[in-house]
N, C-alpha and C positions, 0 to 999 in steps of 0.2 A: 324649387325647381334645380336641378342640376344642368345650368346651361351649358356650361363647356361640355361636359358628356353628350348632351343634346345634340350639338353643333358636330363636335368631332365624330360623331356615330354617322351622323348624317354626309359628313366628308367620305367618311368611309364606302358608303352607300354610293355616292359619286363616284369614288373610284371604281367600283365594280360594275358601274355602267359605262364606264369606258374600255373595262375589259370585255363587257358585253358587246359595245361595238365594233371589237377586233372579229366577230364573226361575219357581220354584214360585209365589212371591208375585205374578210378573204373572198367573200364572193363577188364581190366588184373585181378584183384583182383576177380573180380565175376567168370572169368572164369580158374582162378588158373593158370594163364599164367606168365611169368616172368615180373617183376615189375621194376629191377635194371636200364634199359634202361629209363623207363620214369621217373624214380625218378631221375637218375641223370642229364637228360634235365633239370626237374623240377629245381635241385638244382640251376644250372648252370644260369638258366634265372632269379631265386630269388636274387643269388648273384649279377649279372650284373646290374640287376633293382636297388635294393638296394645301392649299389655303386654308380651309376651315380647319385642316389637322394641323397646320401650322401653328393659328391662331389659337385655336381653343384645345388647350392640352390640360385635360382633367387631371386633378388629383384624386378626387373620388370616382370610383370607375363603376359605382352602383348606378343602377337604372331603376327609379320607382316607378310607381304605376302610372302617374301623370307624365313624367318622362316618355314612357314608353307611346303614349298618345301622340305625343306632339313631335318623336321621331316618326314613327309612322307616315301622319300627315304631312310633315314636311318634306320626306323624303319623296313621296308619291309625288307632290307637286312639282319638285325641282327635277326628279328623273323626267316626267312629262314634259316640263320647261326646255330641258336639253336635248331630250329624246325627239324633238320635233323640229330641230336644227336641219338634218340631213334634207328632210322635204323642204324647208323651205329653200335652203341653197342649191339644191338641185335644180329646182324650179317646179319639179312635179306636183307640189302643193304650194303655189308660189306665195299665199296669203298666212301669215303666222297662226290667225285664229284658227284658220281650218286646219293648219298642221298640229295645233295644238290639242284640236277636237279628236283628230285622228289619233294622236299618240295616247291621249288621255283614254280613248275607246280601247284602245291596245293593250296598255297596261292594266286597266281594269277588267280585262277581257269581256268586255260590252260587244265589240264588234259593229257598233253603228260608224257609217261612214259618209264621207263628203263627196268620194272619189265616183266619179259618173262611170268611168270606164278604166276600169282595173288593170285590163290586158296590156296597156300602154307604159304602164311603169315598170322602172328596171326589175331586173331578178333581185339585186342586191338590195333595193328598197322595199321590195314584196317579201324578202327573207326577214328583214328589220320590223317591219311591220307585225309579220305573225311570230317573229320571236319575242316580242314586247308579251304577246297572249301567254308564252308559254312561261316567261319569267314572272308575271303578274298572275299567274292562275296559281300557285303554290304561295306566293306571297315575294316583294321584292328584298324585305327585311329576312324571309326567312332564307332566301337565296344568299344573301349577303352572310347570315349567321353562319351558314354551310361552307362558304369558300373562302371568306376574307380572315385573314390572322389579324386577332386581335380584337376580334367582334367579342363584345363581354358574353360572358355564359353564366352570370351570377344571376340573371333575373329571367324570367318568363313572362315578364310584363311587354316586350316585344311582340311576342308572338300571340300574346292574348288580344294585343292592339288589333293585331294584322288578321289572324286566322278567323274566317265565320264560323258563328255559331254561339249558343248562349254560354257554354261552357267549354274551357279549354285547358288541356294539363300537357303534362309532359309525359312521353312515351318513357323515357328513359330518366335518371336523374339531373344531367346536364343538359340544358335548353339546346348547345350549340348541338350536342348528339342527336336530340332528337329531330332538329334541323335536317341534320345528315341521313337520318333514315327516311325521314318523309322524301328528300330527294332523291335517295337512291331506288326508293319503289315508283316515284314520278319518272324517272329517266327511265328503269324498266318497261313500265308501260308503254311509255312513249316509243321506244324503240321495238317494241313487240307492235304496235300498231303499223309503224313504219315498214316492217318487215311482211305483216300482212297485206298492206297496201301494195307494195312490191310486188307480191305473189298474184296480187289481182290485175297486176299492168299496169300501173299509176304510175309514170315516169317519177325518178327518185327525188327530184326538186318538189314537183306535187306533193309526193308523199310527205316529204319533211315539212313541210308549211302547213298542210293540213292536218296533222300530228300535232303541230303546235297549238293549231286552232283548236284541235278537239281536247287535247290535254287540259289546254287552260281556260275550256268551254268558252273561248271567244268566238270566233265565227268568221275570221277575216279569210275570204279565198282569194285567188289569184285569177277568177273567171266570174263575168258579171251573173252570171247565172248561178253562181255559189257550186252546188254540188251536183245540179240536174243533167249536167252532162256526161257524169260518169256512168258506169255500169251499175246494174242492181247489186252485184257481189260487193263492189267497193262502197256504197249507199248502206248496205247492212252493215260491214266492219265498222261504218263511221258512225253508224246507228248503236250499237253494240258500246263500242269505247265511250262514245258519249255519255251513256248510263253508268258505265263503270267510272268514268270521272267525277261523276257526280254522286257515288258513294263516299262515306265518311272514310279516310286515308286510315284510321286508328285499327278499322275494321281490318285493311289488309295486312297491317303490324301484326294484328292478333292471328289471322291466318299463317303468316310467316312463322309465328312462336307457335303454333298448333291449337291455340285456342280455340276450336271450331263450335264448341257450344257456347261459346260466349257471342259468337259472329251468328250464330243460328237465333239467339234468342235478343237481337238487336230488335227493339220494336221501331225504330227510326227506320231501319232497312226495310222491313216487312211493310210498311206504309208508304215507302218511296214505291217499293215494286210494284203495291196494289194500286197505287194511284197511277203509275205508269200503264199497266195493265187494262185496268177500267177505262183510262183515256183514250187507249188505242182503240178498243173495241167498239166504245160508242162513236167516235170519228170515221173509224172504217165504215160503220155501217150507214153513216149520214152521208158518207162522199162515195159511196160503192156507185150511184148512178153516173159520177163523172169519168170513170175508169172501165177498162175492157173487161176486168177481171178482181175477183175480191183479192188475190193475191199482190195485185198493183195498188189497189188502195188500202191494203194493210201495211205495205212496205212505205207507202208516203206517209201515212197515220203515224206509223211506228217511228218513222225518221221524225217528223215533225213534232211529235209529243215530245221524244227524247232531245231534240234540239233547244224546245221551248223550256221543256222542264228543267233540263241542267243550265238554262241560260246561255246555251252555246250559240246559237243564233244562225246555222247552217239553214239552207232550204234546198228540197227537191222539187218544190213546185212552189209557184204563188198562193200561198194559203190565203190571200186577202180575195181570192175569188172563191174559196169554200164557202157554204152554207154559214148562215149566223149562227147555230148551234155550235159547230166544229168552232167557228173564230171564239165565241163565248169560252168555250173549254180551253183553247188555249191560252186566251186573256187571264183566266184565273191561274192558270199554270204559272203564267209569268210572274204571277206575285208570290206562289208558294215556292218555287224553285228547287233547289236539290238538297242533299243532306248536309248537315253542321259538318265540319271539317273537311270538304270536298273543296273542289277550284270553282264553284257553282255559286250563283248569287239568289237573290230573292231573299225572301223571310226565312224560309228553311225549314224542311220537313218536320225537325225536331220542334221548333217552337210552335208550329201549327199544332202539332201533336199535343205538346204542353198544354196550349191554350184552351183545347178541347177538354183534356182532363181537369183542367183548373175550371171550367165551364161546370163539367160534369160535378165536380166537388162541391161548388157552391149550390146547384140545384139540390145536391143530397142534403145539404147543410138546410135549406130551406125546408124540405120535407122532414127531416128530423134533426132540429136544432140542437138536441143533447148529443147526439152522435159525435162520434170522433172519426173524421174522414180524412185520408191521406191520398195523396196522388203518387202513383207509382210509374216510372219511367226507366228502361233499361234495366230492368230487376231491383232499382233501389227506388227508397223513397226520397221524393222531391222535397227539399225544403221551402218554407215559405218564401224566403228571399229569393230563391230562384224562379219562383213564379210571380213573383212581383216583379223582378227585372225583365222578365217574358212580357207581361204587360205593359210596363212602362216603355220597353222599348217597340213594342206594337203603336202607343198612343204617341210617340214621336215619330215614327214611320208614317203614320196616317198624317201627322201634322205637316211634315216634310214634303210628303209626295203630294199633298194639296196645294200647298204653295208653290211648289214647281208649276202644277198644273195651271194655276191661277195666273201665275206669271205669263208663261207662255201664250195664254190667250189675250195677251196684250196685243199679239200679232192677229188682227181680225180676218187677215185674209186666209185663214186654215181653219177647216172645222173643228169643231170640239173631239170627235174621234180621233183625228191626227195628231192634235195636242196631248190627248189622255194618254194616247197607245204611246207616243213618243217619249212622255215623262214616263211610263210604265217601263217601257223597252231600256230606257237608260238608268233610271233609278235602280232597276232590279238585273243590269249589266248583261241585257238580252241581245239588244242591237236591232233587229229589224221589227217594225211594228204593225200597224194597219194603216189603211188609205194611203196618204203621200209620202209614210214612212215605212211603207210596206217591204216585203222582199224583193220586188221588183225594181223599188225606189232607192231615194238615200235622202239624207239629214241637210243637202247642200242649199235647197232655197230658204232654211229660216236663216235670220237675221246674227250679225256678230252677238248680240246681247242674249238672244238664244242659246246660240252655239256654246257659250262660255256658260250660261245658265246649265245647258245640259253636262257640260262638262264637270260640272260642279255635282252634279246629281248622280253622276257616274262615279266620281270620288267618294260621294257619300254613301252610296248604295256599297260599294265595293268595300269600304272601309267600316262598314256598319253604322254608319252614322256619328258616333261619339267622338272618335278620334278628330274627325273635321272638327265637329262642334266645340270639342275643348280646347283645341287650338286656337280657335276663333275668339275664345273666351278672355278678355282681359286678366282676370285673376289668376288665369292658368301661369302667366308671366312671372307673377311674383316670386319672391325666393323662399316663402313659407309652402 
């Protein structure tokens, strides 16, 4: 492993976090709020970043596959550790374990919170809390590659380790240019949402932080009732943009270069939209008796399906009070998640489609042993190695999830549904679950050990398991 290149890159990422902290610092100065908590965190990020760059000066600037996994895992851990400092120093989240949980939840775009009354927090820290969503949504390393001079563009391994989905490729020959294209699309969509929210009467600060949460499919809000107190127009705008940010960003690039047929033929896109439409109609019908009209039931159902399916976690209603049938659908959507290459979490629609195609292929082989059967996806034949990697991912996913639930059940005071949905909500980067972690509650009642376990689950889910597991494997750190 290229140790010097690994730690030098992590140092550059920490320097980029120092640049990120300048934005909430500006908000604090504008609103005459205390600046010390943010300045201290900024100084720590600068010092650590400078030290890593000073001590580790690589001669070989190549980033190998193993290096990419380790860089991503270490960067997310260190950025979360430093990013938690403003909350602790300000006293708004006085315990470091709670602040670390909140920051990991932010960067991983989970939206799980331990804050009981978010309205009392300062505007600058509310801004930082939501900004972590926006940066983490597209990827911290992708963000650093796009803005930090000197970040290596010789390898795609960083993007492959960080971007969600079974297959990640470059849009253009250079990885750095790919990162910039992705962020330009990301910024344009975020600005468009801010404008549309402002047009609906939402205040500027609210529009910005909610757009950050929507873009990153994170879900941190600035009100205890999330989006419930805003107008139906604003709820529909957020519904649509949650759905849009759950789409593979490669498709937006294809739209820009006018390859409309390629977009129209996307199997994953149509499966994603079909799943959304069917889920909305089923839930709307099931909850109709709880609302005054079908239009109201449809609005809440569409919002909640879009929120859960894209793993955003916003809410307009306490869906824990919905009938069991609707909650079962939402629980299933928690695991499926959004499209590969989007800012959403979960297993990903593409993997589910590939698993179904693989199952069909095996059934056909049983019925017709001598026939040659192939699985096709996005107009191409899927090779056996891709199908095997998807199956392997599912096996590891189920094993990790089962262990998280098992360890959470060591706390006997919480029922199984609470622990199961807490694990599902954190591992799939959603935020709210059911029962004691429902949309009207939070994760504050869990012990420090469980909060650290759930923080690990959030990182494990956002980085799609392997980068974190590879980093924790001793053999990874050998020179070979």
